[in-house]
Residue, then its C-alpha position, 0 to 999 in steps of 0.5 A: m546401021k540402017l536402024k540408026e539412019t532411020r531414027e536420025d532420019k526421023e528426028k530430023d523430019s521431026s525437027k523440020k516439022w516442028v520448025m515449020t509448025v512454029s514458024i506458021l504459028s508465029f506468022s499467023l499469030s502476028i497477022i492476027f494480033s497485028f491486025l486486031t491491034t492496029s485496027t482498033l487502037n486508032y479508035l481508042p483513047i490514048p490512056i486505053a491504047i496505053l493500058i493495052l500496051f502494058l497488057v501485051i508487055a505483061v503477056g510476053i513477060i509472063f510467057d517468058m517466065v513460064g518458058m523459063a520455069v518448065t525448063i528448070a522445073e524437075e519432073k520428080n516434084f510432080h510424080a507424088k501428085a500424079s500418083k495421088k491423081i491430082t489434077g494437072a500433075k500429068t499435064s505438068i509432067k508432060l510439059i516438063r518432058n517437052a520443055p524445049k518445045v514448051s519453051s520455044v512456044c512460050n518464049d519465041v512464039v508468044g514472047d516474040v509476037c508480044g515484043i513485035l506487038s508492043g513495038g507497033i502499039g508503042a508506034i501508034i501511041a507515039m503518033k496519037i500523042t504527037q498528033h493529039y498534043n501537036i508535038d514536033f518532037d519524035f515521041q517514038v524514040i521515047i516510047s521505044a525506050i520506055v517499051a524496050a526497058l519494061t520488057i527487058g527489065g521485066k523478063a530479067k526480074f521474072k527469069l529470076v522468079a522462074q528460077e526460084h519457084s519453077a514448080q509453083i509456076v508450072d503448077t499454076f500454068t498447068k491449072v490455067i491450061n486445065v481451065f481451057s482444056f476440053k477434056k473431061k476433068r476429074y477434080t481432086k484436092 
């Protein structure tokens, strides 16, 4: 009976650590990116600010798609590649085995931070437009609606893409991760 309690305690401790880690990561990323965007957007022209807004929305959509793909992808698709020692196959398997955590980081941390950032960036753009063109209308309503429509529509579309092409998405995401990996790489076809 003690062995079972010990496993349950370890799982609870692991869950608590994960929640704390994700919370701290979200907090840190939100502060960093909010500071960077708000401090720089005030000095940028409106078209560049709009471009940055679209990039932030795109990053949120892409990470949401990756999070979905990792939860759907099947490990067996990568075992043959791993046995042939194809670069990234083992990483893909690790991602799939840790799908709840990977999905949480992609969807909840990166996706939600991008959602919050896009709202803030949209507010700054609305303020810049109303000031620049001397508009009395609350332009924030329109910008918020556009940001919401692009984000929700994009995520809906790319969740369908993730369902249809989960293995390819995981494979591509793994290749991107490997580009930024500091481990010694062994390249094979």
